[in-house]
C-alpha positions in Angstrom: 12.3 13.3 -43.7 14.2 15.6 -41.7 17.2 14.6 -43.5 15.5 15.7 -46.9 14.9 19.1 -45.2 18.5 19.4 -44.2 20.0 18.5 -47.8 17.7 21.0 -49.3 18.5 23.6 -47.0 22.2 22.7 -47.1 22.1 22.8 -51.1 20.4 26.2 -51.2 23.1 27.5 -49.0 25.8 26.1 -50.9 24.4 27.3 -54.1 24.0 30.7 -52.6 27.9 30.9 -51.6 28.9 29.5 -55.0 27.2 32.1 -56.6 28.2 35.0 -54.4 32.1 33.5 -55.0 31.6 33.9 -58.9 30.4 37.2 -58.7 33.2 38.4 -56.6 35.7 36.7 -58.9 34.1 38.6 -61.9 34.5 42.2 -60.2 37.5 44.1 -61.2 40.4 45.1 -59.1 39.3 48.1 -56.9 42.8 49.9 -57.2 42.1 50.2 -61.0 39.9 52.6 -62.5 36.4 51.6 -62.3 34.9 50.4 -65.7 31.5 51.4 -66.7 28.9 48.8 -65.6 28.2 45.9 -67.9 25.3 46.5 -70.1 23.9 43.0 -68.9 23.7 44.1 -65.6 19.7 43.7 -65.4 20.2 40.4 -67.0 22.4 39.2 -64.4 20.1 40.0 -61.9 17.2 38.2 -63.4 19.2 35.5 -63.4 20.1 35.4 -59.6 16.3 36.0 -59.1 15.7 32.9 -61.1 18.2 30.9 -59.2 16.8 32.1 -55.6 13.3 31.1 -56.9 14.4 27.6 -58.0 15.8 27.2 -54.6 13.0 28.4 -52.8 10.7 25.8 -54.8 12.8 23.0 -53.6 12.4 23.7 -50.3 8.9 24.1 -50.6 8.6 20.7 -52.5 10.6 18.9 -49.5 8.5 20.5 -46.9 5.3 19.7 -48.6 6.3 15.9 -49.2 7.3 15.7 -45.4 4.0 17.2 -44.0 1.5 15.2 -46.0 1.4 11.5 -44.7 1.8 9.1 -47.6 1.2 5.4 -48.0 5.0 4.8 -47.6 4.8 5.5 -43.8 1.8 3.1 -43.7 3.2 0.5 -45.4 6.8 0.9 -43.3 4.7 0.6 -39.9 2.9 -2.4 -41.4 6.0 -4.2 -41.9 7.1 -3.8 -38.3 4.0 -5.9 -37.0 4.9 -9.4 -36.3 3.6 -12.0 -38.5 0.2 -13.6 -37.4 -0.8 -10.9 -35.0 -3.7 -8.6 -36.1 -3.2 -5.3 -34.5 -6.3 -3.9 -32.7 -7.8 -0.8 -33.7 -8.0 0.6 -30.2 -5.0 -1.1 -28.9 -2.7 2.0 -29.0 -5.1 4.4 -27.9 -7.1 2.5 -24.8 -4.8 0.6 -22.3 -5.9 -2.1 -20.7 -6.7 -1.7 -16.8 -4.0 -3.7 -14.3 -5.5 -6.8 -12.8 -6.5 -6.6 -9.4 -5.5 -9.5 -7.1 -6.6 -9.9 -3.6 -4.3 -10.0 -0.8 -2.5 -13.6 -0.4 -4.6 -15.7 2.0 -7.9 -13.8 1.9 -10.8 -16.0 1.5 -13.0 -15.5 -1.4 -16.3 -16.9 -2.6 -14.6 -18.6 -5.6 -12.3 -20.3 -3.5 -15.0 -21.5 -0.9 -14.2 -19.0 1.5 -16.9 -17.6 4.1 -19.2 -14.8 3.6 -17.0 -12.5 5.9 -14.4 -12.2 3.9 -14.4 -8.4 2.5 -13.0 -7.0 -0.4 -9.9 -4.8 -0.1 -10.4 -1.3 0.2 -8.2 1.9 -0.1 -5.8 2.4 2.8 -6.5 5.3 4.9 -5.2 6.1 8.5 -8.0 7.1 10.7 -8.0 9.5 13.4 -8.4 8.2 17.0 -10.5 10.2 19.5 -7.8 11.6 21.8 -9.9 11.0 24.7 -10.0 7.5 24.1 -6.1 7.5 23.4 -5.5 9.2 26.7 -7.7 6.7 28.6 -6.1 3.6 27.5 -2.7 4.9 27.9 -3.4 5.9 31.5 -4.6 2.2 32.2 -1.4 0.6 30.3 0.7 2.9 32.5 -0.7 1.3 35.6 -0.2 -2.3 33.9 3.5 -1.6 32.9 4.4 -0.1 36.4 3.3 -3.1 38.1 4.6 -5.8 35.9 8.0 -3.9 35.9 8.3 -4.1 39.7 6.5 -7.4 40.3 6.9 -9.8 37.1 9.9 -8.4 35.2 10.0 -11.5 32.9 6.4 -10.9 31.8 7.1 -7.1 31.3 9.9 -7.8 29.0 7.5 -9.6 26.7 5.5 -6.7 26.0 6.2 -5.5 22.1 6.9 -2.1 21.0 4.4 0.5 20.0 2.5 -0.1 16.4 2.4 2.1 13.6 -0.8 3.8 12.5 -0.2 2.8 9.0 0.1 -0.8 9.4 -3.4 -0.6 11.3 -4.9 1.1 8.3 -3.4 -1.4 6.0 -4.9 -4.5 8.1 -8.2 -2.8 8.1 -8.1 -2.2 4.3 -7.4 -5.8 3.7 -10.1 -6.8 6.3 -12.8 -4.3 5.2 -13.4 -3.8 9.1 -12.6 -0.7 11.2 -11.0 -1.7 14.5 -12.4 -0.1 17.8 -10.5 3.1 18.5 -9.7 1.5 22.3 -8.2 -1.4 20.7 -6.0 0.7 18.1 -5.0 2.9 20.8 -3.6 -0.3 22.9 -1.9 -1.4 19.5 0.1 1.9 19.2 1.3 1.6 22.6 2.0 -2.0 22.3 2.1 -4.0 19.1 1.1 -7.4 20.8 3.4 -9.6 23.1 6.3 -11.9 22.4 8.0 -14.9 23.7 7.1 -17.4 26.3 4.6 -16.6 28.8 4.1 -13.6 26.7 1.6 -11.3 28.5 -1.9 -11.5 27.6 -5.0 -9.5 28.7 -6.8 -12.6 29.1 -7.1 -13.6 32.9 -9.2 -16.6 31.6 -6.2 -18.9 30.8 -2.7 -19.0 31.5 -0.5 -18.8 28.3 -2.6 -15.9 26.5 -0.8 -13.7 24.2 -1.7 -10.0 22.8 -1.7 -10.4 19.3 0.0 -7.8 17.0 -1.4 -6.0 13.8 -0.5 -8.6 11.3 -1.2 -11.5 13.9 -5.0 -10.1 14.4 -5.3 -9.6 10.5 -4.0 -13.3 9.9 -6.2 -14.6 12.7 -9.0 -12.9 11.1 -8.5 -14.8 7.7 -8.0 -18.1 9.3 -11.1 -17.7 11.3 -13.1 -16.5 8.3 -11.8 -19.4 6.3 -12.7 -21.9 9.0 -16.1 -20.8 9.2 -17.7 -21.4 5.9 -20.5 -22.9 7.3 -21.5 -20.2 9.7 -20.7 -19.6 13.3 -17.9 -16.4 12.6 -19.0 -12.8 12.3 -16.9 -11.0 9.9 -16.9 -7.8 12.7 -15.3 -10.1 15.1 -11.5 -8.8 15.7 -9.2 -11.5 17.5 -7.0 -9.5 20.0 -5.8 -12.4 22.1 -4.8 -16.2 21.6 -3.8 -19.0 24.1 -0.5 -20.3 23.0 0.0 -23.2 25.7 -2.0 -26.2 25.0 -1.9 -27.1 28.5 -4.2 -24.0 29.7 -7.0 -25.2 27.5 -6.5 -28.9 26.9 -10.1 -29.5 25.4 -9.3 -27.3 22.3 -7.7 -28.8 19.4 -6.7 -25.2 18.6 -5.9 -22.1 20.0 -9.0 -20.3 21.3 -9.7 -16.3 21.1 -11.1 -13.6 22.3 -12.3 -11.0 19.9 -13.7 -7.4 19.9 -16.8 -7.0 17.8 -16.4 -4.2 15.7 -19.9 -3.5 15.1 -20.8 -3.2 18.9 -17.5 -2.7 20.5 -18.2 -5.6 23.2 -15.6 -8.4 24.1 -16.4 -12.1 23.5 -14.4 -15.3 24.0 -15.0 -18.5 24.1 -16.3 -20.5 27.3 -15.3 -23.8 28.6 -18.4 -25.4 26.6 -17.2 -23.8 23.4 -18.8 -20.9 21.7 -18.4 -17.2 21.8 -20.0 -15.6 24.9 -20.1 -11.7 25.9 -17.5 -10.8 28.5 -16.8 -7.2 28.6 -18.5 -4.1 27.2 -15.3 -2.7 25.9 -11.6 -3.3 25.2 -10.7 -0.3 27.6 -13.0 -1.8 30.3 -10.8 -5.1 30.1 -7.6 -3.1 30.4 -8.6 -1.2 33.5 -10.2 -4.3 35.1 -6.6 -6.1 34.7 -4.9 -3.1 36.1 -7.2 -2.9 39.1 -6.6 -6.9 39.4 -2.7 -6.2 39.4 -2.6 -3.6 41.9 -4.8 -4.5 44.6 -4.6 -8.7 44.1 -8.1 -9.2 43.7 -9.5 -12.0 41.6 -11.0 -11.3 38.2 -13.7 -13.3 37.0 -12.5 -16.3 39.4 -8.9 -15.8 38.7 -6.0 -14.3 40.5 -2.9 -12.9 39.7 0.0 -14.8 40.8 3.9 -13.9 40.4 6.1 -17.3 39.9 9.6 -16.7 39.5 9.2 -13.2 37.6 6.3 -14.7 35.3 2.6 -13.2 35.8 0.2 -16.4 36.3 -3.5 -16.2 36.6 -4.5 -19.0 38.8 -8.1 -20.1 39.9 -9.3 -18.5 42.9 -9.0 -21.2 46.2 -12.5 -22.0 47.1 -13.0 -20.5 50.9 -12.2 -22.8 53.5 -15.1 -23.6 55.7 
């Protein structure tokens, strides 16, 4: 349609130029004496007016055709529709919402998962109470100082600091808020790595602190296994036994958990089942630091270093 408008305007311009050149050709030479004006001068002006009126009418006609939608456009668009496809009257106006896919590995009621599996929520980085973070870091400095001086091989298994954004993603995928003291600990050491990795679990050798992603994966695994009950969605696993010899009665690793609802710590006992052990994660870090610095037993186990590796051995009974 724009081409028609351009052609009309071009035709008008060319017509005007041609008429102008024709008039100039009829004019006498300016060096000769001017001749009196022809008698038909008014007639010539009338003809020019008619020419310009015709050009204006042509342009107006083309613009009218361009602005008024006709059946030709609808027919042309209908020809572009694939054969056998019936277009929806609202398909071009209302886009369909994107499909929401839950994170891989998340148990759902449709897949037979347990009721503790939560729906993903928006990711949001939550602030940590500064007093809690200072207190946790103070206890960690005590643990690090002792390990560096007495058990360097165990000290090297401590992972670097975690990221607040990674914690927020894990919380969003689980639908559970981690306690502040546990988050502060993960921001200092994102778990531990390697053989004989350091763990805040004096209850068994071969216990390793879990990183952020390991916590999320273990939570999903335990939720999926507890479809018949026995596991709470607010239980956050933070430590797992990695040495089968440390717990021969268990076919799978045992876990220590922090209860996000109450803040207390629970872990599996010798007879199985979760039982409360500590009032908070911070209390556990402080108790471990005290046991390391003073060499005192903790819950029947004493810290011992063997070739640069920290071991928690059962306390020897007193000699009678």
